[in-house]
N, C-alpha and C positions, 0 to 999 in steps of 0.2 A: 504493500500500500504506500502510495506517495504521500509526502508531507501535506500536500494540498488536499488530497482526499481524506486524510486523517483529520485535518482541521474541520473539513466539511462535516464529517461524521460526528465529531465532537459537538459542533454547533447544533446539529439535529438532535443529539441526545439532551443537550441543555434545554432546547426548546421544548422537547417532549416532557422533560422533567418539570418545567414551569407549567405546562398545560396540565399535567397530571396533578401537580400540587394544587392548582386553582380548582380543578374538578373535584378533588377530594375535600377541599376546605370550603366551608366548615361542615363537619359532620356531627357536631354537638353544640350546645349553647355556649355563648360567649359571655364574659364578665367585663363590664365597664366600670372602672373604679373612679369614684368621685372623692377627691382629697379635701373637699370643702365641708364645713358644717351645714346643717339644714338651713341656716340663715343666709347661706350663699358665700361667695368669694369674700375673703377678708379685705380684698382690695376695694370692695364697695361697702360691705356691712360692718367692717371692723372686727375686732376680736370679741367673740361672743362671751357674755357673762352667763355661764350655764347655771341654771337652777331647775328645780323640779317643775316650777310653774312655767318656765320658759320651754322646757321639753314638751309639756302638755300643749302649750300654745302653738308650737311648731307643727304638731300633728294635725291641727285644724286650719293652719294658715295656708294661703295660696303659695304655690311653689316659688322659691327664690329664682332669680335670673339664671343662676348656674344650674339649678335643678330643671328649670324649664328647657334650657338648651340641651341638657343631658337626656331628657325625655324625648325631645325632637330627634336627637342623634340615635337614641335607641330605636325609635320607630323607623327611621331611615335605614339603619343597618339590618334590622329584623326583616323588613320587606325586601331588601336587596339580596340578603344572604340566605333567606329561607330558614334561619335558625333563631331561637329566642336570644335576646341580649338582656342580661340581667344586671341591674344597677346595684352596686355595693358601695356604701359610704365608709371610707377609712380616713377620717379627719384627725387632726392633731399635729403638733409641731409645725404650725404655719404651713400646712399642706405636706410636710415632709413624710408623714406616715404613709399616705397614699402613694406618693411618688416612689418611695423606697420599696413598697410592696410590689409595684409593677416592675421596677428595675430589677428586682430579685426573682421575678416570675419566669416560668419557662417561656422560651422564645418561639412559641408555636402559633401565635396569632389569636389565642383564645382569651388572653387577658390584656385589656386595653386601658389606657389612662385618658381621662378628660381633664385637662389642666389649663391654667391661665399663665400669662407671662411672669407674674411674681414667683409662681411655683418653680418655673424652669430657669429664669434668668436673674431674678432679684434676690430671692431667699437664699440660693446657693452662694451668692456673692456676700451676703450678710453673714452666713454661717458655712464656710467652706469645709468644715471638719465634720460632716454628717455621715461619712462612710460610703457615700455614693456620689456620682457626678451625673446629673441629668443629660448633659451633652454626650457623655461617654456611655452611659448605661441605658439610655433610651433611644429609640428610633423614631424620629418625627414621621408621622403618617400623613396628616392633612391639617392645614389651618382651617378653622371653621368660620370665625368672625373676628373683625376688628372692633375695638371699643375706643372711640375718641374720648378725650377728657374735655370738660367744659370749664372755662374760666368764668366764674360767676361773681356778681356783685349785687348789692341791695338795689331794689327798684326805687331809687330816690333821685330827684333832681339836685344838682346836675348829674346826668348819667356818666358813670366812670367808663373810660375807654382804655384800651391797651396803651395808647400813647400817653394818657394821663398818668398811668402807673409808672411807665418808664421815665417820664420827665420828672415826676416827683421823687422817685427812688434815686435817680441820678443827681438831683439837686440837693436832696436831704437824705443821704444814705442811712439806712436803718430805721427810717421813720414810718415805714409802711409794712404791715404784716399780711401774710397770706395763710389761709387754712388748707389743710389736706385731710384725707380720710385716714391718715395714720402714718407713723414712721415707717419708711421703707415701702410704702405703697406706690403704685404707678402715679397717682396724683401728686404725691410728695416729689417724686423724681421729675415729673413734668414741671413742677414749680421751680425745682433747682435748675433744670435745663433753661427755663425762662429767665432765671436770674443770671445764669452764665452767658447765654446768647445775647440777652438784652443789656448786659453789663449794668444790671440793676441790683443794688444792695437791699434786698428785701429779706424779711425775717420769717422763718417757717414756724407755724404753730400747729402741732399735730392734734387731731381729734380722733375719737374712737369710732370711725365709720363716717360715711358720707352724710347721713342725716344730721349728726352732731355738727359737722363742718358747715352744712347749709344753714342750720339754725344760728350758728355763730355769725355768719355773714348777714343774715336777715336782721338779726337783733343789733347789729352794729358793733359787736365785739371785735370783729376783724374787717378790714377794708375790702378784701376780695379773697377768692379761694379757687382751688382746682379740685374738681370731683368728677367721677365718671359720668358721661352723658346719660346713661340709663338711670342713674340715681336722681338726677335733677329734672328730667322730663315730666314726671308726675306732678311736680310743684309749679310748673309754668301755668300762669293764669289764675291760680288759686293761692298764690303766695307772693311775698314781696321780694322774690328773687328773680334775677335777670341773667341770661347768658351773654357775656360780653364777647366771647370768641370761642371757637373750638380748636383743639390742639392738632387735629389731623391735617394732612396736606391738602385735602379737599373739603368743601362744605358738606354738611350732612343733610340728607333729604328730609329728615324730621324737623330741622330748623334751617331751611334754605336761606333765610335772610340774615343769618348770623355769619359773620366773616370768620375766616381762619386767623390764627395768630400771625401766620406768615403774611396774610393780606393786610392785617391791622398794624404791623409795625416791626416784626422780627422776621426778616426774609430767611426762608429755608427751615423754619421751625416745623417739626413734625414729631409728635409723640403720641402714641396710642397704645392701649392695651390690646390683648388678643386672647382668643380661646382656640385650643387645638386638640388633636388626638395623637396619642403616642403608643408605641408598642415596646416591649423589651428589646434591647440591642440584639443584633444577630437574628432577628426575625426574618424569615424568607422574603427576598425582594419581590417575589411573585405575590405573596400575601399582602405585603405593604402596597404594592401597585393596585391590587384589586380593591382594597379598602379606600385608597386615595381616589380611585376612579368612581366608586359608588358615592362617596361623600361629595365629590365635585359635581357629580350628576344631580344630586339633590340640591346643591347650592345654586345650580343654574335655573331652578324652577321659581316662578314668580311668587307662589304662596310662601315659600321659605324666605325668599328675599324680602318680601313685604313684612313677614313676622319679625325678622331681624331689624329692619328699619324702625318699626314701631317700638321695638325695645331699646332703640338708641344705638344699635350696632350696624355693621355692614358686612354682607357676605364676602368671604375672602377665599375664593377658589384658587388653586395653584398646585404645582408639583411638590413632591417631597423635597426636592433640591431647593426650591424657592423658600419653602418653609424653614428648612435648616439654615439657609442664608440669613433669613430674618432673625432667627433665634441667636445665631452667632453675632450678628450686628448688634442686637439689643443687649446681649450679655456683655459684649465688649464696652459699649458706651455707658451702660448703667454701672458696671464695675468701676470704670474710670471715674464716673461722677460720684459714686459712693465714697471714694477715697477723699473727696473734698468736703464732705458734710458729716455731721454727727448724727448717727442713727442708733436707736436703742431697739435691737431685734427682739 
């Protein structure tokens, strides 16, 4: 056999192996691990103060944003794969418990992780000695949605603008404070990126979750704040809060008249959270490709896109390589930024 024919035969065998793998998978139920508490991502809801009463209330409350997304993902994968997808909550350690569980699971495609950017890029930078590395021990499967941050202020005349904040902070350094949903949250880092790129000496004040941060802005305790867009949308029109700008590179369809921070004064500003799906490292590329394909197919549908927009998110279809590049970019820039700020993990 010539070298050329041997290589051709090898390629045929590899192709047949991929097809066989996809045909056999899955032949039993899948597990989708949620590393968040029932109240949702700590990036939005803060660190839950668990009590017996709170546990009872959680059982009758409407699903949190992260639970709603996980339920939609379960329905998508169940219909596409023909096998049940069961949700399991493994919260604790600022999402570390759930991430570690999947990282240490068998790389057979039957245990998947639904996580956000703090779980994969921010928390590991805050605590690098956790015994696992998400970038090394997990395989990105598909990004599901992007989550812009909202720069908010009280709805009081004269209305605060991005330019107002920058001018005052540059003229009187340290005289203006901003609220976030918590130390090490995406909203905190968006505020620090705003400070760095805008050359504005502003002071961070951490609150336990977005609701507390919004209340602080509305009551005048803080001049402005950064919170996830999904957290502030329910308050528009019924509260004294206003969205000054959004942190994403493009405007959001839910608030089309609100400019981006880049449009309003800091060119090139772009900071968003995200949600995505992961598998254990060394999971078959055929399985990862199949899952990526089915998730992207669902993200291309108008009903799912509309649901995400209404929640303050944006569908984010793309390849596994594009998702990994996003993760590496976020991890590098947030790690670099965290070295310049004080954070209490």
